[in-house]
C-alpha positions in Angstrom: 80.4 110.5 105.3 82.7 108.3 103.3 81.8 104.7 102.8 84.0 102.1 104.4 86.4 100.3 102.2 84.8 97.2 100.6 88.0 95.3 99.8 90.8 93.5 101.5 93.8 95.8 101.3 96.3 93.0 101.7 94.7 91.0 98.8 94.7 94.1 96.6 98.4 94.8 97.4 99.3 91.1 96.7 97.5 91.3 93.3 99.1 94.7 92.5 102.5 93.3 93.5 102.1 90.3 91.2 101.0 92.6 88.3 103.9 95.0 88.7 106.3 92.1 89.2 105.2 90.4 86.0 104.8 93.5 83.8 107.0 96.1 85.4 105.9 99.6 86.3 105.5 100.9 82.7 104.0 97.6 81.4 101.3 97.5 84.1 98.4 99.7 82.9 95.7 101.0 85.2 93.4 98.6 83.4 95.7 95.7 84.2 95.8 96.8 87.8 92.0 97.1 88.2 91.5 93.8 86.5 94.1 92.0 88.7 92.8 93.6 91.9 89.1 93.5 91.0 88.9 97.1 92.4 87.8 100.1 90.4 90.1 102.9 89.4 88.5 105.4 91.8 88.7 103.0 94.7 92.4 102.3 94.0 93.1 106.0 93.8 91.3 106.7 97.0 93.1 103.9 98.9 96.6 104.2 97.5 96.8 107.5 95.6 98.2 107.3 92.1 99.9 104.5 90.3 103.3 105.5 91.6 102.1 105.2 95.2 100.5 101.8 94.5 103.8 100.7 93.0 105.7 101.8 96.1 103.3 99.9 98.3 103.7 96.9 96.1 107.5 97.1 96.5 107.0 97.2 100.2 104.7 94.2 100.1 107.3 92.3 98.0 110.0 93.0 100.6 107.7 91.9 103.4 106.8 88.7 101.6 110.2 87.7 100.2 113.0 89.5 101.9 111.8 89.6 105.5 111.4 85.8 105.7 115.0 85.3 104.4 116.3 87.8 106.9 114.3 86.1 109.7 115.7 82.7 108.7 119.3 84.1 108.7 118.7 85.5 112.2 117.6 82.2 113.5 119.9 79.8 111.6 123.0 78.4 113.2 125.0 77.9 110.0 124.6 80.7 107.5 125.6 78.3 104.6 122.9 75.8 105.4 120.2 78.5 106.0 120.9 80.4 102.9 121.1 77.3 100.7 117.8 76.0 102.0 116.2 79.3 101.4 117.4 79.7 97.9 117.2 76.2 96.5 113.4 76.4 95.9 113.9 79.5 93.7 116.8 77.8 91.8 114.8 74.6 91.4 112.0 76.4 89.8 109.6 75.0 92.4 108.3 78.5 93.1 106.0 78.4 90.1 103.2 80.2 92.0 105.0 83.5 91.5 106.7 85.4 88.6 110.3 84.8 87.7 113.1 86.9 88.9 113.3 89.5 91.7 110.9 92.4 91.7 113.5 94.6 93.5 116.1 93.9 90.9 113.6 94.8 88.2 112.7 97.9 90.0 116.4 98.9 90.4 116.9 98.4 86.6 113.7 100.0 85.5 112.9 102.8 87.9 115.6 103.5 90.5 117.5 106.0 88.3 114.5 108.2 87.8 112.6 107.6 91.0 114.4 108.3 94.3 111.7 106.6 96.3 112.2 103.4 94.4 116.0 103.7 94.7 115.7 104.1 98.5 113.4 101.1 98.9 115.8 98.9 96.8 118.8 100.1 98.7 117.2 99.5 102.1 116.1 96.0 101.1 119.6 95.0 99.9 121.3 96.7 102.9 119.0 94.8 105.2 119.8 91.5 103.6 123.5 92.3 103.6 123.4 93.1 107.3 121.5 89.9 108.1 124.1 87.9 106.1 127.0 89.6 107.9 125.5 89.0 111.3 124.7 85.3 110.5 128.2 84.8 109.2 129.7 86.4 112.3 127.6 84.1 114.6 128.6 81.1 112.5 132.3 82.1 112.8 132.0 82.3 116.6 130.5 78.7 116.5 133.5 77.6 114.5 131.5 77.1 111.2 133.2 79.9 109.2 136.9 80.4 108.4 138.6 83.3 110.2 140.4 84.2 107.0 137.2 85.4 105.2 136.4 89.1 105.0 132.8 88.7 106.2 131.8 92.2 105.3 133.0 91.7 101.7 131.4 88.3 101.6 128.0 89.6 102.7 128.1 92.3 100.0 129.2 89.8 97.3 126.5 87.3 98.5 123.7 89.9 98.0 125.0 90.5 94.5 125.2 86.7 94.0 121.6 86.1 95.3 120.2 88.8 93.0 122.3 87.5 90.0 121.1 84.0 90.6 117.5 85.2 90.6 118.0 87.0 87.2 119.8 83.9 85.8 117.0 81.6 87.0 114.4 83.9 85.4 116.4 83.7 82.1 116.3 79.9 82.2 119.8 79.1 83.2 120.1 75.4 84.0 119.6 74.4 87.6 123.0 72.7 87.9 124.8 76.0 86.9 122.8 78.0 89.4 123.4 75.5 92.3 127.1 75.3 91.4 127.4 79.1 91.6 125.5 79.2 94.9 127.6 76.4 96.4 130.8 78.2 95.3 129.7 81.4 97.0 129.0 79.5 100.2 132.1 77.3 100.1 134.2 80.5 100.7 133.1 80.4 104.3 134.2 76.8 105.0 136.6 76.6 107.9 
């Protein structure tokens, strides 16, 4: 009979996510992962399969932690401009020092999506979900009179996903806060009625 798992799967996934986020797929060795998770190689393999499957689980965890809350905020907020700005300012301010810089999904897209269809699908699904949430939030705001009727909301939502990811990359590269905030405010000003 197999022994029961002796570790917290959520904690292990969080630690693996941070390791992959900081080092990337290729930069995160199995030794790095076992040290970060405090779980032996054999136990990691039994729980998650190989490194690839652990990476995919870590990407799912990232989406759950960082994309799902933004989508939920957009679904509940009355004014898409205010909701999005409030959600993104902590990232642009650098006040999120408890996590690695940049977006793990952007890094995954750059590093792994071309060679790994499972990574490509996860990145595409995350970005499409954010785009859909932005579009729906903008449509609700338009009905409430908070968004101009002249704006192509479908195009704006796609552009805003690209802007959000670009701002994340720029913040990770050390771009001054004022530049990042000005770019964000410009993207949001397009909606002004």
